[in-house]
Legacy VTK file of the C-alpha trace (Angstrom):
# vtk DataFile Version 3.0
C-alpha trace
ASCII
DATASET POLYDATA
POINTS 347 float
-8.212 -17.525 12.476
-5.081 -15.132 12.188
-5.060 -14.213 8.543
-1.053 -12.584 7.684
-1.114 -14.144 4.122
-1.841 -10.230 2.551
-3.421 -6.992 3.411
-5.821 -8.366 0.735
-8.278 -10.216 2.907
-9.087 -6.814 5.253
-12.834 -6.593 5.798
-14.266 -3.069 4.886
-15.231 -0.757 7.897
-18.277 -0.514 9.068
-18.312 3.686 7.804
-17.180 2.007 4.239
-20.096 0.085 4.143
-22.512 2.581 5.071
-21.195 4.475 2.492
-21.502 1.835 -0.077
-25.557 1.631 0.876
-25.968 5.500 0.627
-23.870 6.228 -2.288
-25.296 8.430 -4.921
-24.582 7.129 -8.237
-24.466 7.657 -11.824
-23.063 6.439 -15.445
-19.213 6.457 -14.729
-19.261 5.957 -18.923
-21.229 9.346 -19.544
-18.490 10.686 -16.377
-21.838 11.253 -14.503
-20.941 9.077 -11.297
-20.676 11.817 -8.499
-19.103 9.286 -6.294
-16.672 7.875 -8.796
-15.799 11.846 -9.743
-14.731 12.538 -6.002
-13.004 9.657 -5.639
-10.250 10.438 -8.500
-10.361 14.031 -7.943
-9.085 12.674 -4.161
-6.608 10.376 -5.068
-5.326 12.884 -7.883
-5.110 15.307 -4.929
-3.218 13.706 -2.921
-0.475 12.187 -5.284
-0.077 16.062 -6.504
-1.416 14.734 -9.991
-3.885 16.299 -12.556
-6.473 13.463 -12.996
-6.813 10.205 -11.909
-9.358 7.300 -12.865
-11.173 4.564 -11.364
-10.231 0.853 -11.636
-11.493 -2.216 -10.922
-7.715 -3.611 -9.570
-4.228 -3.162 -9.436
-3.594 -5.091 -12.435
-5.957 -3.518 -14.516
-4.777 -0.190 -13.546
-1.110 -0.856 -14.218
-1.842 -2.612 -17.323
-4.173 0.199 -18.564
-1.064 2.638 -17.676
1.289 0.704 -19.932
-1.710 0.610 -23.000
-1.283 4.633 -22.653
2.502 4.862 -22.328
3.174 2.485 -25.012
2.616 0.656 -28.802
2.883 -2.597 -29.615
6.814 -3.643 -29.669
7.131 -0.877 -27.407
9.554 -2.577 -24.595
8.883 -1.432 -20.794
12.088 -1.692 -18.152
11.548 -3.140 -14.967
13.047 -5.128 -12.347
13.025 -8.635 -12.675
11.242 -9.146 -8.864
8.686 -6.920 -9.910
5.187 -7.530 -9.242
3.800 -6.287 -12.912
6.152 -9.287 -14.248
5.890 -12.181 -11.725
1.695 -11.421 -11.108
0.041 -10.344 -13.308
-0.433 -12.330 -15.983
2.161 -10.953 -18.517
-0.529 -8.935 -19.770
1.549 -6.257 -21.168
3.063 -8.761 -23.668
-0.119 -11.142 -23.909
-2.545 -7.543 -24.594
-0.534 -5.206 -25.292
2.208 -6.523 -27.570
4.887 -5.268 -25.445
8.069 -7.440 -24.210
9.211 -6.806 -20.787
13.263 -6.113 -20.426
14.032 -6.843 -17.056
16.890 -5.815 -14.728
18.088 -7.149 -11.524
16.397 -6.180 -8.839
18.624 -4.799 -5.538
17.684 -6.313 -1.848
15.860 -2.883 -1.533
13.661 -3.002 -4.785
16.173 -0.581 -6.881
17.501 -1.407 -10.270
21.099 -0.023 -10.899
20.744 3.509 -12.600
23.869 2.637 -14.996
22.128 -0.448 -16.299
18.834 1.750 -16.756
20.921 4.173 -18.695
22.485 1.302 -21.049
18.879 -0.757 -21.589
17.295 2.638 -23.031
17.227 2.097 -26.771
19.051 4.469 -28.921
16.007 5.908 -30.489
15.355 5.311 -34.746
17.856 2.699 -34.864
16.845 -0.097 -37.171
16.039 -3.554 -35.267
15.700 -2.019 -32.113
12.565 -2.013 -30.240
11.449 1.344 -28.901
11.665 2.175 -25.218
7.957 2.935 -23.999
8.401 3.153 -20.012
10.287 2.433 -17.230
8.694 0.633 -14.038
8.875 0.845 -10.900
7.563 -0.800 -7.787
6.884 1.497 -4.452
6.385 -0.115 -2.007
8.398 -3.237 -3.238
6.495 -6.654 -3.102
8.640 -9.385 -3.438
11.767 -7.291 -1.682
10.315 -7.286 1.924
7.944 -4.010 1.065
10.774 -1.454 1.501
10.185 2.368 0.158
12.258 3.168 -2.419
14.679 5.928 -1.538
13.717 9.355 -2.331
17.110 10.628 -3.581
17.184 7.366 -5.923
13.735 8.335 -7.572
14.641 11.572 -7.923
18.076 10.502 -9.780
15.876 7.427 -11.873
13.316 10.755 -12.766
16.166 13.126 -13.999
17.764 10.061 -16.251
14.602 8.916 -17.773
13.687 12.917 -18.567
17.235 13.146 -19.980
16.276 10.147 -22.331
12.432 11.185 -22.943
10.899 8.386 -21.181
8.050 7.872 -19.181
8.552 6.347 -15.178
5.453 4.710 -14.249
5.002 3.836 -10.147
3.137 0.918 -9.082
2.357 2.262 -6.093
-0.038 -0.198 -4.926
1.150 0.263 -1.309
2.444 3.865 -1.954
1.083 5.095 1.517
2.774 2.533 3.350
6.005 4.209 1.501
4.499 7.522 2.907
4.346 6.207 6.395
7.721 4.159 6.631
9.708 7.455 4.915
6.991 10.097 6.614
6.542 12.166 3.738
3.379 12.709 1.775
2.273 10.436 -0.901
2.666 13.736 -3.239
6.212 13.664 -2.649
6.563 10.253 -3.634
4.765 10.363 -6.686
6.218 13.658 -7.907
9.143 11.404 -9.302
7.061 9.359 -11.486
4.464 10.173 -14.309
2.042 8.003 -13.838
1.378 6.145 -10.626
-1.221 3.437 -9.677
-2.491 2.734 -5.886
-4.376 -0.126 -4.456
-7.837 0.931 -2.689
-8.134 -2.744 -1.476
-4.616 -3.462 0.384
-3.587 -1.017 3.419
-6.152 1.142 2.966
-8.685 -1.702 3.190
-11.442 -1.040 0.934
-13.519 -4.105 -0.974
-13.092 -3.123 -4.697
-10.409 -1.062 -6.549
-7.267 0.582 -7.410
-6.510 4.522 -9.205
-4.309 5.194 -11.827
-2.822 9.349 -11.464
-1.193 11.121 -13.902
-1.635 14.127 -16.109
-4.757 14.611 -17.533
-3.580 13.859 -20.886
-2.182 10.831 -20.211
-5.662 9.931 -17.644
-7.784 10.501 -20.895
-5.793 7.360 -22.609
-5.746 4.976 -19.743
-9.258 5.253 -19.721
-9.386 3.876 -23.374
-7.171 1.482 -21.599
-9.517 0.372 -18.881
-12.126 0.251 -21.902
-10.313 -2.006 -23.698
-9.835 -4.467 -20.848
-13.142 -4.066 -20.326
-13.011 -2.084 -17.128
-15.233 0.682 -18.014
-18.482 1.007 -15.444
-21.667 2.171 -15.068
-23.071 3.187 -11.355
-19.475 2.520 -9.718
-20.451 4.976 -7.175
-21.406 1.906 -5.207
-17.787 0.671 -4.820
-16.426 3.865 -5.182
-18.056 5.431 -1.735
-15.696 2.903 0.159
-12.778 4.161 -1.727
-13.251 7.415 -0.633
-13.727 6.708 2.853
-10.667 4.340 3.440
-8.674 7.554 1.515
-10.373 9.727 4.258
-9.910 7.181 7.354
-7.327 4.731 6.824
-3.854 6.494 5.542
-2.996 7.450 8.731
-3.591 4.606 11.084
-0.594 2.655 8.781
2.379 3.369 11.404
0.250 1.013 13.625
0.634 -2.190 10.738
4.110 -0.976 10.479
4.649 -1.511 14.282
3.508 -4.508 14.572
5.342 -6.041 11.330
8.433 -4.439 13.288
7.757 -5.997 16.417
6.732 -9.908 14.590
9.698 -9.588 12.316
11.866 -9.427 15.704
10.242 -11.858 17.715
10.664 -13.980 14.443
14.358 -13.173 14.299
14.738 -14.851 18.202
13.314 -17.903 17.040
15.868 -20.956 16.422
15.995 -21.916 12.327
14.599 -18.560 11.524
16.429 -16.211 9.374
15.149 -12.695 8.760
16.403 -9.616 7.071
15.171 -6.905 9.686
17.037 -4.212 7.363
14.458 -4.558 5.142
11.118 -4.683 7.118
9.985 -1.157 6.861
6.975 -1.326 6.463
3.864 -4.193 6.557
6.105 -6.829 4.903
7.616 -9.297 6.223
9.678 -12.227 4.656
11.466 -15.113 6.498
13.019 -18.244 5.925
12.463 -21.581 7.909
14.419 -23.860 5.523
16.557 -25.606 5.976
15.141 -26.288 9.833
11.903 -27.715 8.518
10.439 -27.607 5.073
8.630 -24.514 4.134
5.401 -25.953 3.380
5.121 -27.694 5.934
5.902 -25.010 8.640
2.802 -22.904 6.728
0.429 -25.938 6.871
1.078 -26.339 10.907
0.813 -22.686 11.304
-2.701 -22.812 9.729
-3.390 -26.164 11.677
-2.934 -24.085 15.195
-4.751 -21.016 13.143
-2.563 -18.835 11.850
-2.235 -18.247 7.538
0.675 -17.257 6.176
2.137 -17.312 2.656
4.480 -19.764 1.084
6.323 -17.251 -0.962
8.398 -19.528 -3.135
12.052 -19.494 -2.722
11.810 -16.050 -0.983
10.464 -17.492 1.844
7.244 -17.402 3.885
5.303 -13.973 4.180
3.003 -12.347 6.973
1.499 -9.064 6.274
-0.012 -6.850 8.845
-3.041 -4.953 8.270
-6.043 -3.328 9.653
-8.055 -6.001 11.883
-4.798 -7.445 12.795
-4.168 -6.709 16.621
-1.362 -7.033 18.924
-2.753 -9.740 20.363
-2.499 -11.452 17.199
1.205 -11.011 16.677
1.417 -12.190 20.259
-0.108 -15.802 19.319
1.717 -15.876 16.289
4.890 -15.433 17.293
3.490 -18.147 19.897
2.290 -20.388 17.414
5.945 -20.198 15.246
7.557 -20.777 18.115
5.714 -24.107 18.847
5.753 -25.093 14.918
9.983 -24.638 14.555
9.877 -26.362 17.318
7.415 -29.658 17.137
7.015 -28.756 13.009
4.670 -32.021 12.435
0.679 -30.408 13.213
-1.035 -32.555 15.442
LINES 1 348
347 0 1 2 3 4 5 6 7 8 9 10 11 12 13 14 15 16 17 18 19 20 21 22 23 24 25 26 27 28 29 30 31 32 33 34 35 36 37 38 39 40 41 42 43 44 45 46 47 48 49 50 51 52 53 54 55 56 57 58 59 60 61 62 63 64 65 66 67 68 69 70 71 72 73 74 75 76 77 78 79 80 81 82 83 84 85 86 87 88 89 90 91 92 93 94 95 96 97 98 99 100 101 102 103 104 105 106 107 108 109 110 111 112 113 114 115 116 117 118 119 120 121 122 123 124 125 126 127 128 129 130 131 132 133 134 135 136 137 138 139 140 141 142 143 144 145 146 147 148 149 150 151 152 153 154 155 156 157 158 159 160 161 162 163 164 165 166 167 168 169 170 171 172 173 174 175 176 177 178 179 180 181 182 183 184 185 186 187 188 189 190 191 192 193 194 195 196 197 198 199 200 201 202 203 204 205 206 207 208 209 210 211 212 213 214 215 216 217 218 219 220 221 222 223 224 225 226 227 228 229 230 231 232 233 234 235 236 237 238 239 240 241 242 243 244 245 246 247 248 249 250 251 252 253 254 255 256 257 258 259 260 261 262 263 264 265 266 267 268 269 270 271 272 273 274 275 276 277 278 279 280 281 282 283 284 285 286 287 288 289 290 291 292 293 294 295 296 297 298 299 300 301 302 303 304 305 306 307 308 309 310 311 312 313 314 315 316 317 318 319 320 321 322 323 324 325 326 327 328 329 330 331 332 333 334 335 336 337 338 339 340 341 342 343 344 345 346
């Protein structure tokens, strides 16, 4: 199978497997695992932050960050297409008692700054929840993997500082954003008080994410990690793969972007497929096949011919390039898509 469902399906490299087998470990809850400490220091340095903490997943990382910023009843401002809202089981509300204040995302993942300003609650106003944090996503998954503009992030950060509200960036794919904008990840992270990023997506490690920010914030996030059952022992076995990922997988990301662009342009030439090429700027390609054929039928027919595609609901179908996908795989996927769109019923 050519698996284009997500960059979460990547397999660890041989170097990662060797590092895991030979990792020097200790008890992470005592702060004594040298591999975890090395990973956290490396992640913090790459994002230009004081400290970082290793967590089991991006969902855990985002929730631990929100717990660090907010108390029960504090409100979280975010876009209505955010991953935190759609795919993280409502954890902030269920476990943290934090309500969502949703604003519409634009097609490029931004939320209007004037509306953000109006949504920030007046302090000490009886009956108002406190505004605890503003969340953004970069790159923005449901908006096609587009990186947020640096000018926009700078303006948002200034607005947040004006009202003494922190900004948390769900930077699951922040290194894709950096590659797309040809900037260091540190420059992108500069406009956020905390950042969560995944080791398991574009970087191909088998397990884990990091949350980075000030030393004080990270200490609070560690407490949140503990509450969520995420404190670990000899976690260096998995942290070792994350170290290799950060050292070896970042520079190759433009390859994924190039293949995604080739895929998107090829799909745009197939009758019945519609796609917004302007937002294809990283490794995510979202497109529509309806009304030409039923979307579920398209996904099933692609699978029957050896290509796995995500059914992304009302957003369309989704393909994601990643480590392990070759130029030949892209050519095959396009050939299969042309076949399916011309004769959609699987043989």
